[in-house]
PyMOL Python script that loads the backbone (N, CA, C, O; Angstrom):
from pymol import cmd

cmd.read_pdbstr("""\
ATOM      1  N   LEU A   1      95.291 103.912  78.080  1.00  0.00           N
ATOM      2  CA  LEU A   1      95.813 102.698  78.207  1.00  0.00           C
ATOM      3  C   LEU A   1      95.660 102.282  79.830  1.00  0.00           C
ATOM      4  O   LEU A   1      94.883 101.429  80.259  1.00  0.00           O
ATOM      5  N   TYR A   2      96.552 103.059  80.593  1.00  0.00           N
ATOM      6  CA  TYR A   2      96.651 102.811  81.813  1.00  0.00           C
ATOM      7  C   TYR A   2      95.985 103.804  82.626  1.00  0.00           C
ATOM      8  O   TYR A   2      95.936 104.996  82.323  1.00  0.00           O
ATOM      9  N   GLU A   3      95.420 103.242  83.769  1.00  0.00           N
ATOM     10  CA  GLU A   3      94.902 104.298  84.851  1.00  0.00           C
ATOM     11  C   GLU A   3      96.071 104.739  85.688  1.00  0.00           C
ATOM     12  O   GLU A   3      96.939 103.946  86.051  1.00  0.00           O
ATOM     13  N   PHE A   4      96.078 105.996  85.981  1.00  0.00           N
ATOM     14  CA  PHE A   4      97.101 106.683  87.010  1.00  0.00           C
ATOM     15  C   PHE A   4      96.318 107.743  87.637  1.00  0.00           C
ATOM     16  O   PHE A   4      95.199 108.059  87.231  1.00  0.00           O
ATOM     17  N   GLU A   5      96.943 108.325  88.685  1.00  0.00           N
ATOM     18  CA  GLU A   5      96.489 109.224  89.825  1.00  0.00           C
ATOM     19  C   GLU A   5      96.481 110.691  89.205  1.00  0.00           C
ATOM     20  O   GLU A   5      97.615 111.090  88.938  1.00  0.00           O
ATOM     21  N   TYR A   6      95.561 111.485  88.948  1.00  0.00           N
ATOM     22  CA  TYR A   6      95.500 112.948  88.776  1.00  0.00           C
ATOM     23  C   TYR A   6      94.469 113.476  89.552  1.00  0.00           C
ATOM     24  O   TYR A   6      93.516 112.870  90.042  1.00  0.00           O
ATOM     25  N   ILE A   7      94.783 114.815  89.629  1.00  0.00           N
ATOM     26  CA  ILE A   7      93.864 116.025  90.291  1.00  0.00           C
ATOM     27  C   ILE A   7      93.329 116.861  89.360  1.00  0.00           C
ATOM     28  O   ILE A   7      94.194 117.392  88.663  1.00  0.00           O
ATOM     29  N   LYS A   8      92.153 117.180  89.091  1.00  0.00           N
ATOM     30  CA  LYS A   8      91.571 118.150  88.160  1.00  0.00           C
ATOM     31  C   LYS A   8      91.527 119.441  89.308  1.00  0.00           C
ATOM     32  O   LYS A   8      91.013 119.277  90.415  1.00  0.00           O
ATOM     33  N   THR A   9      91.942 120.320  89.020  1.00  0.00           N
ATOM     34  CA  THR A   9      91.925 121.461  89.627  1.00  0.00           C
ATOM     35  C   THR A   9      91.351 122.779  88.886  1.00  0.00           C
ATOM     36  O   THR A   9      91.076 122.640  87.695  1.00  0.00           O
ATOM     37  N   SER A  10      91.164 123.921  89.421  1.00  0.00           N
ATOM     38  CA  SER A  10      90.809 125.131  88.639  1.00  0.00           C
ATOM     39  C   SER A  10      91.720 125.451  87.638  1.00  0.00           C
ATOM     40  O   SER A  10      91.264 125.959  86.614  1.00  0.00           O
ATOM     41  N   ARG A  11      92.902 125.258  87.727  1.00  0.00           N
ATOM     42  CA  ARG A  11      94.045 125.522  86.846  1.00  0.00           C
ATOM     43  C   ARG A  11      94.457 124.483  85.833  1.00  0.00           C
ATOM     44  O   ARG A  11      95.324 124.645  84.974  1.00  0.00           O
ATOM     45  N   GLY A  12      93.636 123.247  86.059  1.00  0.00           N
ATOM     46  CA  GLY A  12      93.921 122.234  84.948  1.00  0.00           C
ATOM     47  C   GLY A  12      94.209 120.921  85.825  1.00  0.00           C
ATOM     48  O   GLY A  12      93.634 120.768  86.902  1.00  0.00           O
ATOM     49  N   TYR A  13      95.128 119.972  85.322  1.00  0.00           N
ATOM     50  CA  TYR A  13      95.262 118.801  85.860  1.00  0.00           C
ATOM     51  C   TYR A  13      96.461 118.489  86.424  1.00  0.00           C
ATOM     52  O   TYR A  13      97.371 118.496  85.596  1.00  0.00           O
ATOM     53  N   GLN A  14      96.827 118.186  87.661  1.00  0.00           N
ATOM     54  CA  GLN A  14      97.897 117.886  88.203  1.00  0.00           C
ATOM     55  C   GLN A  14      98.288 116.008  88.431  1.00  0.00           C
ATOM     56  O   GLN A  14      97.519 115.118  88.794  1.00  0.00           O
ATOM     57  N   PHE A  15      99.469 115.938  88.126  1.00  0.00           N
ATOM     58  CA  PHE A  15      99.882 114.427  87.880  1.00  0.00           C
ATOM     59  C   PHE A  15     100.989 114.075  89.005  1.00  0.00           C
ATOM     60  O   PHE A  15     101.642 115.034  89.416  1.00  0.00           O
ATOM     61  N   SER A  16     101.228 112.983  89.469  1.00  0.00           N
ATOM     62  CA  SER A  16     102.063 112.581  90.326  1.00  0.00           C
ATOM     63  C   SER A  16     103.299 112.648  89.899  1.00  0.00           C
ATOM     64  O   SER A  16     103.423 112.492  88.684  1.00  0.00           O
ATOM     65  N   SER A  17     104.319 112.843  90.546  1.00  0.00           N
ATOM     66  CA  SER A  17     105.791 113.182  90.077  1.00  0.00           C
ATOM     67  C   SER A  17     106.183 111.560  89.162  1.00  0.00           C
ATOM     68  O   SER A  17     106.882 111.619  88.150  1.00  0.00           O
ATOM     69  N   ALA A  18     105.869 110.771  89.457  1.00  0.00           N
ATOM     70  CA  ALA A  18     105.999 109.245  88.786  1.00  0.00           C
ATOM     71  C   ALA A  18     105.655 109.514  87.589  1.00  0.00           C
ATOM     72  O   ALA A  18     106.498 109.249  86.732  1.00  0.00           O
ATOM     73  N   ILE A  19     104.501 110.042  87.187  1.00  0.00           N
ATOM     74  CA  ILE A  19     103.851 110.031  85.780  1.00  0.00           C
ATOM     75  C   ILE A  19     104.729 111.174  85.033  1.00  0.00           C
ATOM     76  O   ILE A  19     105.264 110.942  83.949  1.00  0.00           O
ATOM     77  N   LEU A  20     104.836 112.400  85.678  1.00  0.00           N
ATOM     78  CA  LEU A  20     105.593 113.379  84.827  1.00  0.00           C
ATOM     79  C   LEU A  20     106.879 112.969  84.433  1.00  0.00           C
ATOM     80  O   LEU A  20     107.260 113.075  83.267  1.00  0.00           O
ATOM     81  N   GLU A  21     107.749 112.388  85.573  1.00  0.00           N
ATOM     82  CA  GLU A  21     109.197 111.821  85.212  1.00  0.00           C
ATOM     83  C   GLU A  21     109.110 110.717  84.200  1.00  0.00           C
ATOM     84  O   GLU A  21     110.196 110.526  83.652  1.00  0.00           O
ATOM     85  N   ALA A  22     108.222 109.997  83.822  1.00  0.00           N
ATOM     86  CA  ALA A  22     108.149 108.739  83.146  1.00  0.00           C
ATOM     87  C   ALA A  22     107.682 109.348  81.684  1.00  0.00           C
ATOM     88  O   ALA A  22     108.070 108.753  80.679  1.00  0.00           O
ATOM     89  N   ILE A  23     106.844 110.538  81.547  1.00  0.00           N
ATOM     90  CA  ILE A  23     106.582 111.109  80.405  1.00  0.00           C
ATOM     91  C   ILE A  23     106.928 112.493  80.386  1.00  0.00           C
ATOM     92  O   ILE A  23     106.025 113.328  80.425  1.00  0.00           O
ATOM     93  N   PHE A  24     108.073 112.824  80.333  1.00  0.00           N
ATOM     94  CA  PHE A  24     108.592 114.250  80.363  1.00  0.00           C
ATOM     95  C   PHE A  24     108.564 114.831  78.925  1.00  0.00           C
ATOM     96  O   PHE A  24     109.610 114.807  78.276  1.00  0.00           O
ATOM     97  N   THR A  25     107.471 115.336  78.401  1.00  0.00           N
ATOM     98  CA  THR A  25     107.512 115.812  76.941  1.00  0.00           C
ATOM     99  C   THR A  25     107.134 117.122  76.890  1.00  0.00           C
ATOM    100  O   THR A  25     106.875 117.769  77.905  1.00  0.00           O
ATOM    101  N   THR A  26     107.076 117.617  75.634  1.00  0.00           N
ATOM    102  CA  THR A  26     106.501 118.972  75.482  1.00  0.00           C
ATOM    103  C   THR A  26     105.027 118.841  75.163  1.00  0.00           C
ATOM    104  O   THR A  26     104.470 119.747  74.542  1.00  0.00           O
ATOM    105  N   VAL A  27     104.322 117.694  75.577  1.00  0.00           N
ATOM    106  CA  VAL A  27     102.860 117.681  75.316  1.00  0.00           C
ATOM    107  C   VAL A  27     102.399 118.103  76.611  1.00  0.00           C
ATOM    108  O   VAL A  27     101.385 118.799  76.661  1.00  0.00           O
ATOM    109  N   ILE A  28     103.063 117.746  77.775  1.00  0.00           N
ATOM    110  CA  ILE A  28     102.475 118.301  78.963  1.00  0.00           C
ATOM    111  C   ILE A  28     103.089 119.730  79.222  1.00  0.00           C
ATOM    112  O   ILE A  28     102.349 120.590  79.700  1.00  0.00           O
ATOM    113  N   VAL A  29     104.199 119.982  78.978  1.00  0.00           N
ATOM    114  CA  VAL A  29     104.751 121.552  79.299  1.00  0.00           C
ATOM    115  C   VAL A  29     105.239 122.221  78.029  1.00  0.00           C
ATOM    116  O   VAL A  29     105.759 121.539  77.146  1.00  0.00           O
ATOM    117  N   SER A  30     105.104 123.397  77.918  1.00  0.00           N
ATOM    118  CA  SER A  30     105.515 124.298  76.780  1.00  0.00           C
ATOM    119  C   SER A  30     106.828 124.278  76.520  1.00  0.00           C
ATOM    120  O   SER A  30     107.575 124.041  77.469  1.00  0.00           O
ATOM    121  N   ALA A  31     107.330 124.486  75.369  1.00  0.00           N
ATOM    122  CA  ALA A  31     108.818 124.571  75.319  1.00  0.00           C
ATOM    123  C   ALA A  31     109.555 125.365  76.284  1.00  0.00           C
ATOM    124  O   ALA A  31     110.494 124.887  76.920  1.00  0.00           O
ATOM    125  N   HIS A  32     109.110 126.718  76.430  1.00  0.00           N
ATOM    126  CA  HIS A  32     109.758 127.820  77.629  1.00  0.00           C
ATOM    127  C   HIS A  32     109.530 126.907  78.847  1.00  0.00           C
ATOM    128  O   HIS A  32     110.587 126.538  79.360  1.00  0.00           O
ATOM    129  N   GLU A  33     108.352 126.430  79.465  1.00  0.00           N
ATOM    130  CA  GLU A  33     108.304 125.883  80.687  1.00  0.00           C
ATOM    131  C   GLU A  33     109.694 124.580  80.848  1.00  0.00           C
ATOM    132  O   GLU A  33     110.380 124.387  81.852  1.00  0.00           O
ATOM    133  N   ARG A  34     109.776 123.877  79.566  1.00  0.00           N
ATOM    134  CA  ARG A  34     110.720 122.663  79.489  1.00  0.00           C
ATOM    135  C   ARG A  34     111.973 123.211  79.629  1.00  0.00           C
ATOM    136  O   ARG A  34     112.788 122.659  80.369  1.00  0.00           O
ATOM    137  N   ASP A  35     112.289 124.362  78.943  1.00  0.00           N
ATOM    138  CA  ASP A  35     113.732 124.825  78.971  1.00  0.00           C
ATOM    139  C   ASP A  35     114.012 125.465  80.519  1.00  0.00           C
ATOM    140  O   ASP A  35     115.135 125.355  81.013  1.00  0.00           O
ATOM    141  N   ILE A  36     113.035 126.065  81.167  1.00  0.00           N
ATOM    142  CA  ILE A  36     113.240 126.411  82.552  1.00  0.00           C
ATOM    143  C   ILE A  36     113.500 125.381  83.320  1.00  0.00           C
ATOM    144  O   ILE A  36     114.388 125.555  84.156  1.00  0.00           O
ATOM    145  N   ILE A  37     112.881 124.156  83.273  1.00  0.00           N
ATOM    146  CA  ILE A  37     113.012 122.990  83.863  1.00  0.00           C
ATOM    147  C   ILE A  37     114.552 122.458  83.846  1.00  0.00           C
ATOM    148  O   ILE A  37     115.320 122.341  84.800  1.00  0.00           O
ATOM    149  N   LEU A  38     114.758 122.184  82.513  1.00  0.00           N
ATOM    150  CA  LEU A  38     116.000 121.686  82.047  1.00  0.00           C
ATOM    151  C   LEU A  38     117.178 122.651  82.826  1.00  0.00           C
ATOM    152  O   LEU A  38     118.069 122.127  83.494  1.00  0.00           O
ATOM    153  N   ARG A  39     117.093 123.752  82.695  1.00  0.00           N
ATOM    154  CA  ARG A  39     118.147 124.672  83.083  1.00  0.00           C
ATOM    155  C   ARG A  39     118.118 124.489  84.655  1.00  0.00           C
ATOM    156  O   ARG A  39     119.229 124.516  85.186  1.00  0.00           O
ATOM    157  N   GLY A  40     117.118 124.323  85.414  1.00  0.00           N
ATOM    158  CA  GLY A  40     117.398 124.192  86.866  1.00  0.00           C
ATOM    159  C   GLY A  40     117.731 122.949  87.042  1.00  0.00           C
ATOM    160  O   GLY A  40     118.253 122.682  88.124  1.00  0.00           O
ATOM    161  N   MET A  41     117.571 122.064  86.247  1.00  0.00           N
ATOM    162  CA  MET A  41     118.276 120.629  86.620  1.00  0.00           C
ATOM    163  C   MET A  41     119.511 120.402  86.011  1.00  0.00           C
ATOM    164  O   MET A  41     120.005 119.274  86.029  1.00  0.00           O
ATOM    165  N   SER A  42     120.018 121.263  85.521  1.00  0.00           N
ATOM    166  CA  SER A  42     121.520 121.033  84.767  1.00  0.00           C
ATOM    167  C   SER A  42     122.602 121.162  85.805  1.00  0.00           C
ATOM    168  O   SER A  42     122.399 121.808  86.834  1.00  0.00           O
ATOM    169  N   GLU A  43     123.644 120.618  85.582  1.00  0.00           N
ATOM    170  CA  GLU A  43     125.004 120.595  86.425  1.00  0.00           C
ATOM    171  C   GLU A  43     125.381 122.118  86.671  1.00  0.00           C
ATOM    172  O   GLU A  43     125.624 122.817  85.687  1.00  0.00           O
ATOM    173  N   GLY A  44     125.431 122.590  87.791  1.00  0.00           N
ATOM    174  CA  GLY A  44     126.010 124.249  87.805  1.00  0.00           C
ATOM    175  C   GLY A  44     124.858 125.203  87.741  1.00  0.00           C
ATOM    176  O   GLY A  44     125.119 126.350  87.378  1.00  0.00           O
ATOM    177  N   ALA A  45     123.385 124.839  88.097  1.00  0.00           N
ATOM    178  CA  ALA A  45     122.280 125.496  87.931  1.00  0.00           C
ATOM    179  C   ALA A  45     122.507 126.522  89.434  1.00  0.00           C
ATOM    180  O   ALA A  45     122.889 126.212  90.562  1.00  0.00           O
ATOM    181  N   THR A  46     122.126 127.692  88.905  1.00  0.00           N
ATOM    182  CA  THR A  46     122.132 128.734  90.067  1.00  0.00           C
ATOM    183  C   THR A  46     120.855 128.476  90.897  1.00  0.00           C
ATOM    184  O   THR A  46     119.956 127.794  90.406  1.00  0.00           O
ATOM    185  N   PHE A  47     120.756 128.944  92.012  1.00  0.00           N
ATOM    186  CA  PHE A  47     119.531 129.088  92.979  1.00  0.00           C
ATOM    187  C   PHE A  47     118.274 129.351  92.203  1.00  0.00           C
ATOM    188  O   PHE A  47     117.265 128.646  92.186  1.00  0.00           O
ATOM    189  N   ALA A  48     118.506 130.548  91.521  1.00  0.00           N
ATOM    190  CA  ALA A  48     117.493 131.214  90.698  1.00  0.00           C
ATOM    191  C   ALA A  48     117.008 130.374  89.919  1.00  0.00           C
ATOM    192  O   ALA A  48     115.802 130.156  90.041  1.00  0.00           O
ATOM    193  N   GLU A  49     117.739 129.662  88.916  1.00  0.00           N
ATOM    194  CA  GLU A  49     117.353 128.822  87.928  1.00  0.00           C
ATOM    195  C   GLU A  49     116.774 127.467  88.667  1.00  0.00           C
ATOM    196  O   GLU A  49     115.772 126.964  88.161  1.00  0.00           O
ATOM    197  N   LYS A  50     117.256 126.944  89.653  1.00  0.00           N
ATOM    198  CA  LYS A  50     116.750 125.904  90.742  1.00  0.00           C
ATOM    199  C   LYS A  50     115.064 126.140  90.828  1.00  0.00           C
ATOM    200  O   LYS A  50     114.076 125.454  90.566  1.00  0.00           O
ATOM    201  N   HIS A  51     115.302 127.449  91.325  1.00  0.00           N
ATOM    202  CA  HIS A  51     114.055 127.985  92.169  1.00  0.00           C
ATOM    203  C   HIS A  51     112.833 128.073  91.457  1.00  0.00           C
ATOM    204  O   HIS A  51     111.682 127.982  91.884  1.00  0.00           O
ATOM    205  N   ALA A  52     113.434 128.346  89.807  1.00  0.00           N
ATOM    206  CA  ALA A  52     112.287 128.816  88.833  1.00  0.00           C
ATOM    207  C   ALA A  52     111.838 127.509  88.445  1.00  0.00           C
ATOM    208  O   ALA A  52     110.619 127.341  88.441  1.00  0.00           O
ATOM    209  N   ALA A  53     112.632 126.478  88.093  1.00  0.00           N
ATOM    210  CA  ALA A  53     112.202 125.054  87.671  1.00  0.00           C
ATOM    211  C   ALA A  53     111.299 124.459  88.843  1.00  0.00           C
ATOM    212  O   ALA A  53     110.422 123.617  88.651  1.00  0.00           O
ATOM    213  N   PHE A  54     111.591 124.945  89.946  1.00  0.00           N
ATOM    214  CA  PHE A  54     110.728 124.253  91.039  1.00  0.00           C
ATOM    215  C   PHE A  54     109.249 124.714  91.033  1.00  0.00           C
ATOM    216  O   PHE A  54     108.251 124.012  91.195  1.00  0.00           O
ATOM    217  N   GLU A  55     109.326 126.101  90.803  1.00  0.00           N
ATOM    218  CA  GLU A  55     108.028 126.624  90.645  1.00  0.00           C
ATOM    219  C   GLU A  55     107.043 126.249  89.409  1.00  0.00           C
ATOM    220  O   GLU A  55     105.815 126.292  89.476  1.00  0.00           O
ATOM    221  N   VAL A  56     107.761 125.891  88.328  1.00  0.00           N
ATOM    222  CA  VAL A  56     107.222 125.206  87.193  1.00  0.00           C
ATOM    223  C   VAL A  56     106.808 124.055  87.294  1.00  0.00           C
ATOM    224  O   VAL A  56     105.673 123.818  86.879  1.00  0.00           O
ATOM    225  N   VAL A  57     107.653 122.937  87.909  1.00  0.00           N
ATOM    226  CA  VAL A  57     107.359 121.634  88.386  1.00  0.00           C
ATOM    227  C   VAL A  57     106.266 121.738  89.375  1.00  0.00           C
ATOM    228  O   VAL A  57     105.318 121.006  89.092  1.00  0.00           O
ATOM    229  N   GLU A  58     106.130 122.397  90.392  1.00  0.00           N
ATOM    230  CA  GLU A  58     105.395 122.119  91.681  1.00  0.00           C
ATOM    231  C   GLU A  58     103.961 122.768  91.073  1.00  0.00           C
ATOM    232  O   GLU A  58     102.913 122.392  91.598  1.00  0.00           O
ATOM    233  N   SER A  59     103.921 123.555  90.177  1.00  0.00           N
ATOM    234  CA  SER A  59     102.414 123.639  89.706  1.00  0.00           C
ATOM    235  C   SER A  59     101.587 122.612  88.948  1.00  0.00           C
ATOM    236  O   SER A  59     100.363 122.508  88.857  1.00  0.00           O
ATOM    237  N   LEU A  60     102.665 121.806  88.374  1.00  0.00           N
ATOM    238  CA  LEU A  60     102.148 120.574  87.522  1.00  0.00           C
ATOM    239  C   LEU A  60     102.069 119.225  88.418  1.00  0.00           C
ATOM    240  O   LEU A  60     101.468 118.253  87.960  1.00  0.00           O
ATOM    241  N   MET A  61     102.547 119.181  89.418  1.00  0.00           N
ATOM    242  CA  MET A  61     102.701 117.833  90.430  1.00  0.00           C
ATOM    243  C   MET A  61     101.593 118.109  91.515  1.00  0.00           C
ATOM    244  O   MET A  61     101.147 119.187  91.907  1.00  0.00           O
ATOM    245  N   ILE A  62     101.189 116.447  91.993  1.00  0.00           N
ATOM    246  CA  ILE A  62     100.636 116.431  93.141  1.00  0.00           C
ATOM    247  C   ILE A  62     101.514 116.356  94.261  1.00  0.00           C
ATOM    248  O   ILE A  62     101.110 116.781  95.344  1.00  0.00           O
ATOM    249  N   ASP A  63     102.861 115.791  94.136  1.00  0.00           N
ATOM    250  CA  ASP A  63     103.851 115.370  94.887  1.00  0.00           C
ATOM    251  C   ASP A  63     104.787 116.367  94.568  1.00  0.00           C
ATOM    252  O   ASP A  63     104.745 116.855  93.439  1.00  0.00           O
ATOM    253  N   PRO A  64     105.750 116.806  95.499  1.00  0.00           N
ATOM    254  CA  PRO A  64     106.612 117.888  95.526  1.00  0.00           C
ATOM    255  C   PRO A  64     107.705 117.331  94.489  1.00  0.00           C
ATOM    256  O   PRO A  64     107.873 116.115  94.576  1.00  0.00           O
ATOM    257  N   PRO A  65     108.368 117.899  93.664  1.00  0.00           N
ATOM    258  CA  PRO A  65     109.373 117.648  92.720  1.00  0.00           C
ATOM    259  C   PRO A  65     110.865 117.644  93.686  1.00  0.00           C
ATOM    260  O   PRO A  65     111.638 118.598  93.772  1.00  0.00           O
ATOM    261  N   LYS A  66     111.015 116.315  94.359  1.00  0.00           N
ATOM    262  CA  LYS A  66     112.262 116.014  95.157  1.00  0.00           C
ATOM    263  C   LYS A  66     113.439 116.211  94.606  1.00  0.00           C
ATOM    264  O   LYS A  66     114.337 116.661  95.316  1.00  0.00           O
ATOM    265  N   TYR A  67     113.683 115.916  93.224  1.00  0.00           N
ATOM    266  CA  TYR A  67     114.624 115.891  92.574  1.00  0.00           C
ATOM    267  C   TYR A  67     115.288 117.156  92.253  1.00  0.00           C
ATOM    268  O   TYR A  67     116.474 117.228  91.932  1.00  0.00           O
ATOM    269  N   LEU A  68     114.445 118.205  92.354  1.00  0.00           N
ATOM    270  CA  LEU A  68     114.953 119.702  92.210  1.00  0.00           C
ATOM    271  C   LEU A  68     115.581 120.114  93.434  1.00  0.00           C
ATOM    272  O   LEU A  68     116.436 121.000  93.422  1.00  0.00           O
ATOM    273  N   LEU A  69     115.115 119.371  94.795  1.00  0.00           N
ATOM    274  CA  LEU A  69     115.658 120.183  95.931  1.00  0.00           C
ATOM    275  C   LEU A  69     116.858 119.440  96.362  1.00  0.00           C
ATOM    276  O   LEU A  69     117.130 119.663  97.542  1.00  0.00           O
ATOM    277  N   GLU A  70     117.763 118.519  95.685  1.00  0.00           N
ATOM    278  CA  GLU A  70     118.903 117.832  95.912  1.00  0.00           C
ATOM    279  C   GLU A  70     120.052 118.937  96.180  1.00  0.00           C
ATOM    280  O   GLU A  70     121.206 118.582  96.417  1.00  0.00           O
TER     281      GLU A  70
END
""", "prot")
cmd.dss("prot")
cmd.show_as("cartoon", "prot")
cmd.util.cbc("prot")
cmd.orient("prot")
């Protein structure tokens, strides 16, 4: 329906953070990846949980996931 920026890589497609933030669903990530991301974004997440979430999100995004670096 709408054109948006993406990059096709050997590992699949990467989307801008704006797109992923707008349509954060299990269609794009597996349930396991979603759980890792949600744990990393939760209040009181450990450094290890934030780092794991960052790695999952980073592999899907063109732009770095700034909201996980706060």
